[in-house]
Every structure is written in structure tokens, then in C-alpha cells.
N, C-alpha and C positions, 0 to 999 in steps of 0.2 A: 767215470770207470760205471758200468750197469753193476747193479747189486742184486746178488741172484740169491730169493730166499726158496728155502723146503715147501715143499705142500702144505705142509698142514699151517705154516703160519703166515702162506699167501691169501690160503681159503680163509682163515679167520681176520684176516685182514678185508676180505671182500666182504664176509658176513656184518663186521661192525661196521664200515662203510654204508651198507645196504640199510643196517639198523638205524643211522643218523638220517641217511635221504628219505626212510620210511616215516621217520619220525617227524621231518619239518615239509616235507612234500609229499604224505602218503605213497601208498604202494602203485597205485594207479598214475600219481604226477610223475611217480621217479623212471627215468628212461636208463636201460644199460650205459648208455654214453656217461649219464650222472656220474654212476657207479665207476665207472671206467676212469672218469677225471679225479675222481674223488681219491680213488685210490692210487692213479698213476701208473695204469697197465695196459699192454695193447689188446684188446678185443680177443685176441687168438687167446691169453691168458686165459683171461673170464673164462672162455667157454671151456677151456681146459680143467677147470674145477666145476664150473656148474652150466648145465646145458641153455638153460632160462632166466629170465626174472623170477619167475615162479618157482624153478629149480631154488633160486636163492632165497626165494621164503620159505620155501620147505628146511632149508638149512638148519634157518633161524626157527624155524616151527621143533624141529629135531633137536635144538640146544637148548630150547626153553622146555623143552620134554621132559628131558633128561635130567636138568636140574629139579623140575619140580620131582620129577617119579623117586630123585635120590635123598632128597628133601623128604619125602614122604616116606619112603622105607628106613630113612631114620626115627621119623615120629610113633612110625607102626611098631619098631624094634624095641621100644624105649618101654621098659618091663617096672621102672620105678615108680608107677602109676598105676591107677586100677584099668583094668578092661576097658571101661567106659571112659574114664578119662583119656586112654591109648585112643579111644576110638574119635572122638572130638580132636585130640589133640592133630590128630591124620587128618581129620576135614580143614582145621583149622590153616596146616600147612598148605592148602591148597591156595591160599590167597597171593595169588601170582602178583599183587602190586606191590609184595613187600620184597625186601630184602635185595638179593642182585640183581633181580629183574625189575627193578623199579623203573628204570626211566625205558627199558624197550615195553614193558604194559603199559605203561602212561601212554607211549605213539598207539599201541596197537587197539586201544579202546577210541582213537580218534574214526570216525565215519566211512575215511576215506581207506580205512584198511579192515573193513568188517571182514575181509576174506579170511584175513589171518585171525584174527578173533575164533572162527568160527571152525576153522583148524586144530588150533589150539585146545580149545573146549572139547573136539572131538581127540584130540591125541590125551587130554587129561579123561576122560572116564576110560578109553582103550588100557590105559596102561595104570591108572590108581584105583578105579573100579578092583580090579581082582586082588589088590594091597588089602583094600578096606574089606572085603568081602571073607580073608583068612581069618580078622581078626572076628568077624561076626558068626561064622561057622565055630568058629573058638568059643564063643560065649553061647551058642546054642548046645555045645558039649556039655557046657559047666553047667548048661540050666538056667543061665542069665537070659535068655532072649530066648521066642519061639518064634519062628517063622521057615516057613516053608519055600521064600524066596529070597535066600540072601541077598545073593545077587542083584536081582531087581530092586532091592528096597536099597542097596547102597546105591545105584544107579538113580532112583527118585532123589534119594537125601543130596548125590553130588549135583546133580543139575539144579534142584533149589538153593544150594550154598555159592555155588557160582555163579547164578543168576540174580537172585533175589536180592543176597547181601552183597551185591557189585554196585555201588553207587553210580558207576557209569552206565548201567544198562537198568536199574529200577529205582527210580528217584523213590525214598521214603523220607519223609519229614521226621526229625528227631521225636517228634510227640508220639507218631506211630512204632517206632522201632520197638519199645518193647511188647509191644503186641505180637510183632512179627517173629519175636525171638522165642515168645511162650506159645507161639503157634508152633515153631519150629521144634520146640521140644516134644511139645503133644504129639505132634506127628510123627516125630524117631522113634520115640517110646512103642505107638503102636506100631509101624511098620514094622520093627526089631522085636515086637512081644517082649518089651521088657517092662520091670515090675514101675507103677506109676511114681512119679519124683525120682527116677534113678539120672534123670537127666538134666536135674534141675541146675545143678552147678555149671551148667554152659553159660546161665547169664553171668557168673563172674568171671566166666572167660571171655564172654564177648566184650564185658567191661575193662577189662585189662586189654585186650586187643586195641580198643578204641572203637570199636564198632557200633 
């Protein structure tokens, strides 16, 4: 007896199968036939939900980006901590190698999935930078920060955070990490026009995160 599933359930099955296959074979090494066989569906069913393999990849990127934005919004709305701590919690929430994204992110960082990684980083900047900019603008209003370029400063901080502190992108010896973190603090304070030393607590936060 043929099992009929609703559209959302079937779509998620296709995305899950693609995630597994991209992880083991890479995006370029995975064919639509591989996905069809993994899910056990006809080609017409696949194309009903996705126009192409690239469309499936975009679906995975959208799902990851949605999870990241939700996590970031939660961190940005936590006012049980100071504003500078809230900003840093928001930055650390971009650690897409953690939490529920662990498996897929490990796969994405493989060389054969470079296009997917590029798409995710682009989506991160477009989706998360405005959230962080609101925090920086709040700091400007409170005279904690002084910068005429809040959005651009956030972009610079984000790009550095998601590349230099990503061991899959930049390899940093453990003995060099302390200097990178110190430089990160130095430049955040100057980009935002913050008082010297106001972001020194970052060192402890990185230690807590195991970075």
C-alpha cells in the first residue's frame, strides 16, 4: 500500500536525505538519483518540492539560517546581562558548529561543500547583522559607544568572528589564540568607540566556550 505523506513531511525527508548525502559524498558528488534512492520517491515527487539539486541546497541553507537567526534573536533579547555582554552573547551564538546544527555544519566545512558554506555565511551577515546593529545603536544612544558606522562595524566584527575563530577556515595554534582574542577585543572597542577595557570579559567567555 502506497504511503501518502503531507508536503511538509516529504520536503523535510528530502532535505534530511540531502544533508546526509552532502556530508558523505559532498554536494558535487551527490546526484539527484542518490537522493531519490535514499528517500524512496519518484523523480516527479522530488521536482514537485525542489526544482534542482541547487534548490535543495538553498533549502538547507534557509533552514540553517532560520535556526541561527532564532538563536541570535534570543541572545540579543536577553537583558539579564549588560549590553556589552549581550552583544558578545549574540556573536557567540553564531557558532554554527554547535547545538542542533552540529552534524550539517561539520559536513559543510568540507572542501566539496564550499558553495554551501559561502551561501550560509552570506545569509548570516544579511540576517544577523541588522540584529546586532540594533544593539550597537542602543549603545550609541546610551553613550557607551561612539561610531558613525554601526552597521559597517558590525559587519567587520562578524566577518572576523566567523572566519578567524573558525578552525576549519583559519588554523591557529593554541599558543597563538590568546593574542588573537586580545586583538579581537582591541579592535571591537575601537570599531564601536567603546571605553578601553569594556570588552575584556570576552577572554573568559571564549574560555567558557572552549575556543
